[in-house]
C-alpha positions as a Markdown table, in Angstrom:
| # | Residue | x | y | z |
|---|---|---|---|---|
| 1 | Unk | 34.9 | 52.9 | 51.7 |
| 2 | Unk | 32.3 | 52.6 | 49.2 |
| 3 | Unk | 31.8 | 55.4 | 46.5 |
| 4 | Unk | 28.6 | 56.3 | 45.0 |
| 5 | Unk | 28.6 | 56.4 | 41.1 |
| 6 | Unk | 27.9 | 59.9 | 40.1 |
| 7 | Unk | 24.8 | 60.2 | 37.9 |
| 8 | Unk | 25.1 | 61.3 | 34.1 |
| 9 | Unk | 22.3 | 63.0 | 32.3 |
| 10 | Unk | 21.9 | 63.5 | 28.8 |
| 11 | Unk | 20.8 | 66.9 | 27.3 |
| 12 | Unk | 17.3 | 65.4 | 26.4 |
| 13 | Unk | 16.8 | 64.4 | 30.0 |
| 14 | Unk | 18.0 | 68.0 | 31.1 |
| 15 | Unk | 15.5 | 69.6 | 28.6 |
| 16 | Unk | 12.6 | 67.4 | 29.7 |
| 17 | Unk | 13.3 | 68.2 | 33.4 |
| 18 | Unk | 13.3 | 72.1 | 32.8 |
| 19 | Unk | 10.0 | 71.7 | 30.7 |
| 20 | Unk | 8.5 | 69.9 | 33.5 |
| 21 | Unk | 9.2 | 72.7 | 35.7 |
| 22 | Unk | 8.0 | 75.4 | 33.3 |
| 23 | Unk | 4.9 | 73.6 | 32.1 |
| 24 | Unk | 3.6 | 72.1 | 35.5 |
| 25 | Unk | 3.7 | 75.5 | 37.5 |
| 26 | Unk | 5.4 | 73.5 | 40.4 |
| 27 | Unk | 8.5 | 74.7 | 42.4 |
| 28 | Unk | 11.9 | 73.7 | 41.4 |
| 29 | Unk | 12.3 | 71.9 | 44.7 |
| 30 | Unk | 9.1 | 69.8 | 44.1 |
| 31 | Unk | 10.1 | 68.6 | 40.7 |
| 32 | Unk | 13.8 | 68.0 | 41.9 |
| 33 | Unk | 12.4 | 65.8 | 44.7 |
| 34 | Unk | 10.3 | 63.9 | 42.3 |
| 35 | Unk | 13.2 | 63.1 | 39.9 |
| 36 | Unk | 15.7 | 62.4 | 42.7 |
| 37 | Unk | 17.8 | 65.5 | 41.8 |
| 38 | Unk | 19.3 | 68.2 | 44.1 |
| 39 | Unk | 17.5 | 71.5 | 44.0 |
| 40 | Unk | 20.7 | 73.4 | 42.9 |
| 41 | Unk | 21.3 | 71.1 | 40.0 |
| 42 | Unk | 17.8 | 71.5 | 38.5 |
| 43 | Unk | 17.9 | 75.3 | 39.3 |
| 44 | Unk | 21.1 | 75.7 | 37.3 |
| 45 | Unk | 19.6 | 73.8 | 34.4 |
| 46 | Unk | 16.7 | 76.2 | 34.6 |
| 47 | Unk | 19.0 | 79.2 | 34.6 |
| 48 | Unk | 21.1 | 78.0 | 31.9 |
| 49 | Unk | 18.2 | 77.3 | 29.6 |
| 50 | Unk | 16.2 | 80.5 | 30.5 |
| 51 | Unk | 13.0 | 78.5 | 31.4 |
| 52 | Unk | 10.1 | 80.9 | 32.2 |
| 53 | Unk | 6.7 | 80.2 | 33.5 |
| 54 | Unk | 4.5 | 82.2 | 30.8 |
| 55 | Unk | 0.7 | 81.8 | 31.3 |
| 56 | Unk | -0.9 | 79.4 | 28.9 |
| 57 | Unk | -3.0 | 80.4 | 25.9 |
| 58 | Unk | -6.0 | 79.3 | 27.9 |
| 59 | Unk | -5.1 | 81.2 | 30.8 |
| 60 | Unk | -4.8 | 84.5 | 28.5 |
| 61 | Unk | -8.0 | 83.9 | 26.5 |
| 62 | Unk | -10.5 | 86.6 | 27.3 |
| 63 | Unk | -13.7 | 85.8 | 28.8 |
| 64 | Unk | -16.9 | 86.4 | 26.7 |
| 65 | Unk | -20.1 | 88.2 | 28.0 |
| 66 | Unk | -23.1 | 86.0 | 28.0 |
| 67 | Unk | -26.6 | 87.3 | 27.5 |
| 68 | Unk | -28.5 | 87.2 | 30.8 |
| 69 | Unk | -31.8 | 85.4 | 30.5 |
| 70 | Unk | -35.1 | 86.9 | 32.0 |
| 71 | Unk | -36.0 | 86.4 | 35.7 |
| 72 | Unk | -38.6 | 83.8 | 34.9 |
| 73 | Unk | -36.3 | 82.0 | 32.6 |
| 74 | Unk | -33.5 | 82.2 | 35.3 |
| 75 | Unk | -35.8 | 80.7 | 38.1 |
| 76 | Unk | -36.9 | 77.9 | 35.9 |
| 77 | Unk | -33.3 | 77.2 | 34.7 |
| 78 | Unk | -32.4 | 77.0 | 38.4 |
| 79 | Unk | -35.2 | 74.7 | 39.4 |
| 80 | Unk | -34.3 | 72.3 | 36.6 |
| 81 | Unk | -30.5 | 72.4 | 37.5 |
| 82 | Unk | -31.6 | 71.5 | 41.0 |
| 83 | Unk | -33.7 | 68.7 | 39.9 |
| 84 | Unk | -31.0 | 67.4 | 37.5 |
| 85 | Unk | -28.5 | 67.5 | 40.2 |
| 86 | Unk | -30.7 | 65.4 | 42.5 |
| 87 | Unk | -31.3 | 62.9 | 40.0 |
| 88 | Unk | -27.6 | 62.7 | 39.2 |
| 89 | Unk | -26.5 | 62.3 | 42.8 |
| 90 | Unk | -29.5 | 59.4 | 43.0 |
| 91 | Unk | -28.1 | 57.7 | 40.0 |
| 92 | Unk | -24.4 | 58.0 | 41.3 |
| 93 | Unk | -25.6 | 56.4 | 44.7 |
| 94 | Unk | -27.2 | 53.7 | 43.2 |
| 95 | Unk | -24.5 | 53.0 | 40.7 |
| 96 | Unk | -21.7 | 53.0 | 43.4 |
| 97 | Unk | -23.8 | 51.1 | 46.1 |
| 98 | Unk | -23.8 | 47.4 | 46.4 |
| 99 | Unk | -24.9 | 48.0 | 50.0 |
| 100 | Unk | -28.5 | 48.4 | 49.0 |
| 101 | Unk | -28.7 | 44.6 | 48.7 |
| 102 | Unk | -27.1 | 44.0 | 52.0 |
| 103 | Unk | -28.2 | 44.4 | 55.5 |
| 104 | Unk | -29.1 | 47.8 | 57.2 |
| 105 | Unk | -25.8 | 48.1 | 58.9 |
| 106 | Unk | -24.0 | 47.9 | 55.6 |
| 107 | Unk | -26.2 | 50.7 | 54.3 |
| 108 | Unk | -25.5 | 52.8 | 57.1 |
| 109 | Unk | -21.9 | 52.3 | 56.4 |
| 110 | Unk | -22.3 | 53.3 | 52.9 |
| 111 | Unk | -24.0 | 56.5 | 53.9 |
| 112 | Unk | -21.3 | 57.2 | 56.5 |
| 113 | Unk | -18.4 | 56.8 | 54.1 |
| 114 | Unk | -20.2 | 59.1 | 51.5 |
| 115 | Unk | -21.8 | 61.8 | 53.5 |
| 116 | Unk | -19.2 | 64.4 | 52.4 |
| 117 | Unk | -20.3 | 63.5 | 48.7 |
| 118 | Unk | -24.0 | 63.3 | 49.1 |
| 119 | Unk | -26.7 | 64.6 | 51.4 |
| 120 | Unk | -27.4 | 62.2 | 54.0 |
| 121 | Unk | -31.2 | 62.4 | 53.5 |
| 122 | Unk | -31.1 | 61.9 | 49.9 |
| 123 | Unk | -28.9 | 58.7 | 50.5 |
| 124 | Unk | -31.5 | 57.5 | 53.1 |
| 125 | Unk | -34.3 | 57.8 | 50.8 |
| 126 | Unk | -32.5 | 56.0 | 47.9 |
| 127 | Unk | -31.2 | 53.2 | 50.1 |
| 128 | Unk | -34.7 | 53.0 | 52.1 |
| 129 | Unk | -33.4 | 53.5 | 55.6 |
| 130 | Unk | -34.6 | 56.4 | 58.0 |
| 131 | Unk | -32.3 | 59.3 | 58.9 |
| 132 | Unk | -33.1 | 58.8 | 62.5 |
| 133 | Unk | -31.9 | 55.1 | 62.2 |
| 134 | Unk | -28.8 | 56.1 | 60.5 |
| 135 | Unk | -28.0 | 58.8 | 63.4 |
| 136 | Unk | -28.8 | 56.3 | 66.0 |
| 137 | Unk | -26.2 | 53.9 | 64.4 |
| 138 | Unk | -23.8 | 56.6 | 64.1 |
| 139 | Unk | -24.0 | 57.7 | 67.7 |
| 140 | Unk | -23.1 | 54.1 | 69.0 |
| 141 | Unk | -19.3 | 53.7 | 69.6 |
| 142 | Unk | -17.6 | 51.6 | 67.1 |
| 143 | Unk | -16.1 | 48.3 | 67.9 |
| 144 | Unk | -12.4 | 47.8 | 68.1 |
| 145 | Unk | -12.4 | 46.0 | 64.8 |
| 146 | Unk | -14.5 | 48.8 | 62.9 |
| 147 | Unk | -12.2 | 51.4 | 64.4 |
| 148 | Unk | -9.2 | 49.6 | 63.2 |
| 149 | Unk | -10.8 | 49.0 | 59.9 |
| 150 | Unk | -11.4 | 52.8 | 59.5 |
| 151 | Unk | -7.8 | 53.5 | 60.3 |
| 152 | Unk | -6.5 | 51.0 | 57.7 |
| 153 | Unk | -9.0 | 52.3 | 55.1 |
| 154 | Unk | -7.6 | 55.7 | 55.6 |
| 155 | Unk | -4.1 | 54.5 | 55.0 |
| 156 | Unk | -5.1 | 52.4 | 52.0 |
| 157 | Unk | -6.8 | 55.5 | 50.4 |
| 158 | Unk | -3.6 | 57.6 | 51.2 |
| 159 | Unk | -1.3 | 55.2 | 49.4 |
| 160 | Unk | -3.8 | 55.0 | 46.4 |
| 161 | Unk | -3.9 | 58.8 | 46.1 |
| 162 | Unk | -0.1 | 59.0 | 46.4 |
| 163 | Unk | 0.3 | 56.6 | 43.6 |
| 164 | Unk | -2.4 | 58.4 | 41.5 |
| 165 | Unk | -4.6 | 55.5 | 41.5 |
| 166 | Unk | -1.9 | 53.2 | 39.9 |
| 167 | Unk | -1.8 | 50.5 | 42.8 |
| 168 | Unk | -4.0 | 47.6 | 43.2 |
| 169 | Unk | -4.1 | 45.5 | 46.4 |
| 170 | Unk | -0.9 | 43.6 | 46.0 |
| 171 | Unk | 1.2 | 46.8 | 45.7 |
| 172 | Unk | -0.8 | 48.6 | 48.4 |
| 173 | Unk | -0.2 | 45.7 | 50.7 |
| 174 | Unk | 3.6 | 45.8 | 50.1 |
| 175 | Unk | 3.7 | 49.7 | 50.6 |
| 176 | Unk | 1.6 | 49.4 | 53.9 |
| 177 | Unk | 3.9 | 46.6 | 55.0 |
| 178 | Unk | 7.0 | 48.7 | 54.3 |
| 179 | Unk | 5.5 | 51.4 | 56.5 |
| 180 | Unk | 5.0 | 48.9 | 59.4 |
| 181 | Unk | 1.3 | 47.9 | 59.0 |
| 182 | Unk | 0.6 | 44.1 | 59.8 |
| 183 | Unk | -2.7 | 43.9 | 58.0 |
| 184 | Unk | -3.0 | 40.8 | 55.6 |
| 185 | Unk | -3.4 | 41.2 | 51.9 |
| 186 | Unk | -6.8 | 39.6 | 52.1 |
| 187 | Unk | -8.1 | 42.0 | 54.5 |
| 188 | Unk | -6.9 | 45.0 | 52.4 |
| 189 | Unk | -8.5 | 43.3 | 49.4 |
| 190 | Unk | -11.9 | 43.1 | 51.2 |
| 191 | Unk | -11.6 | 46.8 | 52.4 |
| 192 | Unk | -10.7 | 47.9 | 48.7 |
| 193 | Unk | -13.4 | 45.8 | 47.3 |
| 194 | Unk | -16.1 | 47.1 | 49.5 |
| 195 | Unk | -15.2 | 50.7 | 49.2 |
| 196 | Unk | -14.6 | 50.5 | 45.4 |
| 197 | Unk | -11.0 | 51.3 | 45.5 |
| 198 | Unk | -9.2 | 49.6 | 42.4 |
| 199 | Unk | -6.2 | 50.2 | 40.2 |
| 200 | Unk | -7.0 | 52.2 | 37.2 |
| 201 | Unk | -7.5 | 49.9 | 34.0 |
| 202 | Unk | -6.2 | 50.3 | 30.4 |
| 203 | Unk | -8.1 | 50.1 | 27.1 |
| 204 | Unk | -6.5 | 47.7 | 24.6 |
| 205 | Unk | -5.2 | 49.0 | 21.2 |
| 206 | Unk | -2.4 | 47.7 | 18.9 |
| 207 | Unk | -0.2 | 49.6 | 16.3 |
| 208 | Unk | 2.7 | 48.1 | 14.7 |
| 209 | Unk | 6.0 | 50.0 | 15.6 |
| 210 | Unk | 8.7 | 47.5 | 14.0 |
| 211 | Unk | 8.7 | 45.7 | 10.8 |
| 212 | Unk | 10.8 | 42.4 | 10.6 |
| 213 | Unk | 10.3 | 41.9 | 6.8 |
| 214 | Unk | 13.7 | 42.8 | 5.5 |
| 215 | Unk | 16.9 | 41.2 | 4.5 |
| 216 | Unk | 19.2 | 42.6 | 7.1 |
| 217 | Unk | 21.4 | 40.3 | 9.5 |
| 218 | Unk | 19.4 | 38.7 | 12.4 |
| 219 | Unk | 21.1 | 38.1 | 15.5 |
| 220 | Unk | 20.6 | 34.8 | 17.4 |
| 221 | Unk | 18.3 | 34.5 | 20.4 |
| 222 | Unk | 20.7 | 34.5 | 23.3 |
| 223 | Unk | 17.9 | 34.8 | 26.1 |
| 224 | Unk | 15.6 | 32.2 | 25.0 |
| 225 | Unk | 13.0 | 33.7 | 27.4 |
| 226 | Unk | 15.4 | 33.2 | 30.3 |
| 227 | Unk | 14.4 | 36.5 | 32.1 |
| 228 | Unk | 16.9 | 36.5 | 34.9 |
| 229 | Unk | 20.0 | 38.8 | 35.2 |
| 230 | Unk | 22.5 | 38.2 | 37.8 |
| 231 | Unk | 23.5 | 41.8 | 38.2 |
| 232 | Unk | 23.0 | 45.2 | 36.7 |
| 233 | Unk | 24.1 | 45.8 | 33.1 |
| 234 | Unk | 24.4 | 42.3 | 32.2 |
| 235 | Unk | 21.1 | 42.2 | 30.0 |
| 236 | Unk | 19.3 | 45.0 | 28.4 |
| 237 | Unk | 16.0 | 45.0 | 26.5 |
| 238 | Unk | 14.8 | 47.1 | 23.8 |
| 239 | Unk | 11.7 | 48.0 | 22.1 |
| 240 | Unk | 9.5 | 50.8 | 20.7 |
| 241 | Unk | 5.7 | 51.8 | 21.5 |
| 242 | Unk | 3.5 | 54.6 | 20.5 |
| 243 | Unk | 1.1 | 57.3 | 22.2 |
| 244 | Unk | -1.6 | 59.0 | 20.5 |
| 245 | Unk | -2.0 | 62.7 | 20.4 |
| 246 | Unk | -4.1 | 65.3 | 18.5 |
| 247 | Unk | -1.0 | 66.1 | 16.4 |
| 248 | Unk | -0.5 | 62.3 | 15.6 |
| 249 | Unk | 1.7 | 59.5 | 17.0 |
| 250 | Unk | 4.5 | 60.0 | 19.4 |
| 251 | Unk | 6.9 | 57.1 | 19.4 |
| 252 | Unk | 8.7 | 56.0 | 22.6 |
| 253 | Unk | 11.9 | 53.9 | 22.4 |
| 254 | Unk | 13.1 | 52.4 | 25.7 |
| 255 | Unk | 15.9 | 50.3 | 27.1 |
| 256 | Unk | 15.3 | 48.2 | 30.2 |
| 257 | Unk | 17.9 | 46.7 | 32.6 |
| 258 | Unk | 16.5 | 43.1 | 33.1 |
| 259 | Unk | 18.1 | 42.9 | 36.5 |
| 260 | Unk | 16.3 | 45.8 | 38.1 |
| 261 | Unk | 13.7 | 46.5 | 35.5 |
| 262 | Unk | 14.9 | 50.2 | 35.4 |
| 263 | Unk | 14.4 | 52.1 | 32.2 |
| 264 | Unk | 18.1 | 53.0 | 31.6 |
| 265 | Unk | 17.5 | 54.7 | 28.2 |
| 266 | Unk | 14.7 | 56.4 | 26.4 |
| 267 | Unk | 13.7 | 58.6 | 23.5 |
| 268 | Unk | 10.8 | 60.2 | 22.0 |
| 269 | Unk | 10.1 | 61.3 | 18.5 |
| 270 | Unk | 7.3 | 61.7 | 15.9 |
| 271 | Unk | 8.9 | 59.1 | 13.5 |
| 272 | Unk | 10.0 | 55.4 | 13.6 |
| 273 | Unk | 13.5 | 55.9 | 11.9 |
| 274 | Unk | 16.6 | 54.2 | 13.4 |
| 275 | Unk | 17.5 | 57.4 | 15.1 |
| 276 | Unk | 14.7 | 57.0 | 17.6 |
| 277 | Unk | 16.0 | 53.8 | 19.2 |
| 278 | Unk | 19.6 | 54.7 | 18.7 |
| 279 | Unk | 19.1 | 57.8 | 20.9 |
| 280 | Unk | 17.6 | 55.7 | 23.5 |
| 281 | Unk | 20.5 | 53.2 | 23.4 |
| 282 | Unk | 23.2 | 56.2 | 23.4 |
| 283 | Unk | 21.4 | 57.4 | 26.7 |
| 284 | Unk | 21.6 | 54.0 | 28.2 |
| 285 | Unk | 25.3 | 53.6 | 27.4 |
| 286 | Unk | 26.1 | 57.2 | 28.5 |
| 287 | Unk | 24.4 | 56.8 | 31.9 |
| 288 | Unk | 25.0 | 53.1 | 32.9 |
| 289 | Unk | 28.5 | 52.9 | 31.3 |
| 290 | Unk | 28.4 | 49.0 | 30.8 |
| 291 | Unk | 31.3 | 46.6 | 30.6 |
| 292 | Unk | 32.0 | 44.7 | 27.4 |
| 293 | Unk | 29.8 | 41.5 | 27.0 |
| 294 | Unk | 26.4 | 42.8 | 28.0 |
| 295 | Unk | 23.5 | 41.1 | 26.0 |
| 296 | Unk | 21.3 | 43.7 | 24.2 |
| 297 | Unk | 18.0 | 41.9 | 23.3 |
| 298 | Unk | 15.3 | 43.3 | 20.7 |
| 299 | Unk | 12.9 | 42.2 | 18.3 |
| 300 | Unk | 13.9 | 41.8 | 14.5 |
| 301 | Unk | 12.6 | 45.2 | 13.5 |
| 302 | Unk | 14.4 | 47.0 | 10.8 |
| 303 | Unk | 15.5 | 49.7 | 13.3 |
| 304 | Unk | 17.4 | 47.3 | 15.3 |
| 305 | Unk | 18.8 | 45.3 | 12.2 |
| 306 | Unk | 20.0 | 48.4 | 10.7 |
| 307 | Unk | 23.8 | 49.1 | 10.1 |
| 308 | Unk | 23.9 | 52.1 | 12.3 |
| 309 | Unk | 22.3 | 50.3 | 15.1 |
| 310 | Unk | 24.5 | 47.2 | 14.8 |
| 311 | Unk | 27.6 | 49.3 | 14.5 |
| 312 | Unk | 26.7 | 51.2 | 18.0 |
| 313 | Unk | 26.3 | 47.7 | 19.5 |
| 314 | Unk | 29.5 | 46.5 | 18.4 |
| 315 | Unk | 31.5 | 49.7 | 19.2 |
| 316 | Unk | 30.1 | 49.5 | 22.8 |
| 317 | Unk | 31.1 | 45.9 | 23.2 |
| 318 | Unk | 27.6 | 44.6 | 23.5 |
| 319 | Unk | 26.3 | 41.3 | 22.2 |
| 320 | Unk | 23.3 | 41.5 | 20.0 |
| 321 | Unk | 20.3 | 39.0 | 20.5 |
| 322 | Unk | 16.8 | 39.1 | 18.8 |
| 323 | Unk | 13.5 | 37.6 | 19.4 |
| 324 | Unk | 12.0 | 34.9 | 17.0 |
| 325 | Unk | 10.0 | 36.3 | 14.2 |
| 326 | Unk | 6.7 | 37.7 | 15.4 |
| 327 | Unk | 6.9 | 36.6 | 18.9 |
| 328 | Unk | 6.4 | 39.1 | 21.5 |
| 329 | Unk | 6.7 | 36.8 | 24.5 |
| 330 | Unk | 10.5 | 36.5 | 23.7 |
| 331 | Unk | 10.7 | 40.2 | 24.9 |
| 332 | Unk | 7.9 | 39.8 | 27.6 |
| 333 | Unk | 9.3 | 42.0 | 30.4 |
| 334 | Unk | 9.5 | 45.1 | 28.0 |
| 335 | Unk | 6.0 | 44.4 | 26.8 |
| 336 | Unk | 5.0 | 44.3 | 30.4 |
| 337 | Unk | 6.4 | 47.7 | 30.8 |
| 338 | Unk | 4.6 | 49.1 | 27.9 |
| 339 | Unk | 1.4 | 47.7 | 29.2 |
| 340 | Unk | 2.0 | 49.3 | 32.7 |
| 341 | Unk | 2.9 | 52.6 | 31.1 |
| 342 | Unk | -0.4 | 52.7 | 29.2 |
| 343 | Unk | -2.6 | 51.2 | 32.1 |
| 344 | Unk | -1.3 | 53.7 | 34.6 |
| 345 | Unk | -0.7 | 56.7 | 32.6 |
| 346 | Unk | -1.4 | 57.0 | 28.8 |
| 347 | Unk | -5.0 | 55.7 | 28.6 |
| 348 | Unk | -6.0 | 58.1 | 31.2 |
| 349 | Unk | -4.8 | 61.0 | 29.4 |
| 350 | Unk | -5.9 | 63.1 | 26.5 |
| 351 | Unk | -2.7 | 64.7 | 24.8 |
| 352 | Unk | -3.2 | 67.8 | 22.7 |
| 353 | Unk | 0.4 | 67.9 | 21.4 |
| 354 | Unk | 3.4 | 65.5 | 21.3 |
| 355 | Unk | 5.1 | 68.0 | 23.7 |
| 356 | Unk | 2.6 | 67.5 | 26.3 |
| 357 | Unk | 2.8 | 63.6 | 26.1 |
| 358 | Unk | 6.6 | 63.9 | 26.2 |
| 359 | Unk | 6.6 | 65.8 | 29.6 |
| 360 | Unk | 4.0 | 63.3 | 31.0 |
| 361 | Unk | 6.0 | 60.2 | 29.9 |
| 362 | Unk | 9.2 | 61.8 | 31.2 |
| 363 | Unk | 7.8 | 62.5 | 34.7 |
| 364 | Unk | 6.3 | 59.1 | 34.9 |
| 365 | Unk | 9.5 | 57.0 | 33.9 |
| 366 | Unk | 11.9 | 59.2 | 35.8 |
| 367 | Unk | 9.8 | 60.5 | 38.6 |
| 368 | Unk | 7.7 | 57.5 | 39.5 |
| 369 | Unk | 8.4 | 54.2 | 37.6 |
| 370 | Unk | 12.3 | 54.0 | 38.1 |
| 371 | Unk | 12.2 | 55.6 | 41.5 |
| 372 | Unk | 8.9 | 54.8 | 43.4 |
| 373 | Unk | 6.8 | 52.0 | 41.7 |
| 374 | Unk | 7.0 | 48.7 | 43.3 |
| 375 | Unk | 7.8 | 46.0 | 40.9 |
| 376 | Unk | 6.3 | 42.4 | 41.4 |
| 377 | Unk | 9.1 | 40.7 | 39.7 |
| 378 | Unk | 11.8 | 42.1 | 41.9 |
| 379 | Unk | 10.1 | 41.7 | 45.3 |
| 380 | Unk | 7.9 | 44.7 | 45.1 |
| 381 | Unk | 10.7 | 47.2 | 45.5 |
| 382 | Unk | 11.4 | 50.0 | 43.0 |
| 383 | Unk | 13.8 | 49.4 | 40.2 |
| 384 | Unk | 16.4 | 51.8 | 41.7 |
| 385 | Unk | 16.3 | 50.3 | 44.9 |
| 386 | Unk | 16.8 | 46.9 | 43.2 |
| 387 | Unk | 19.8 | 48.5 | 41.6 |
| 388 | Unk | 21.2 | 49.9 | 44.7 |
| 389 | Unk | 21.0 | 46.4 | 46.4 |
| 390 | Unk | 23.5 | 45.3 | 43.9 |
| 391 | Unk | 26.0 | 48.1 | 44.6 |
């Protein structure tokens, strides 16, 4: 009988999980489900660490009494607000609508899709169709194809919402296929394009996190861009990235299992000292318990070439491997993960504090990326599902 390996959790993981409960206002059951934990386990961590749910400073801040304008001023302000709102809606309708350049039925479809967002008569005016024509079109029974497209669109929008807008057509197609839908990827792409549904995009920025200008020992490149592993815990990739907050940079060190693309170790600090990637490596070793001979691949950064880091690799029986100088493509899967993290999360947030960023990134890695997100490199399944396939 096959036995399931018991999960191990570092103190940092437990603290982040408890902080997520305390800061999000969600129930223990909801957070436990997101992280793949039993309710009782997370509840015990909360009780042991005494996590409470105090209201935020914003919630406690007293409101100020504003000076009320005169009746004439108030009426004029109200009129201007109504006019501005109408202009705003007209602008939004024109901005979102490519249907204005298409035939009348397409304009009617645009109005139908957005009737909950804007007044029908306003959309008819902007798109130069009559309200009577729209209501006549609406009263006709939809064709079988139209009805099927409406149902498919509802399912597409649900998957898009469930994944916080992070999925484009390839992953939505795979998710719907897993749910039993037979729609082709091309049909899904057309519906998404027509209705303006797309994956959230990133804004590029580059900050140096590692420095290879040193005289420390350099390990040979054992991978040579052969990014294929036969089983879990055969090849790990390691690297460091950065997240901007109002308090300054938060640095994230991660360790990825190349077979499953799972993030098996991570650590976050306000510095780039060796302690940062070393904490991520210690977590990976404690959780995964790899056998001897595992290849550990990184860039030539001073943190990875340091004596403490090399000592940890040697004591765990790992084999060190390093990229060629200044060549990010030698660690491409890890670069891809950092791009995904920033595209799907970081570049759509504004972090006032490092702790706020820590909570968000913890929830993304452990609650979404490892457990749910469909990865193109492993057949559009999640990293944990890939790991379980090898069990």
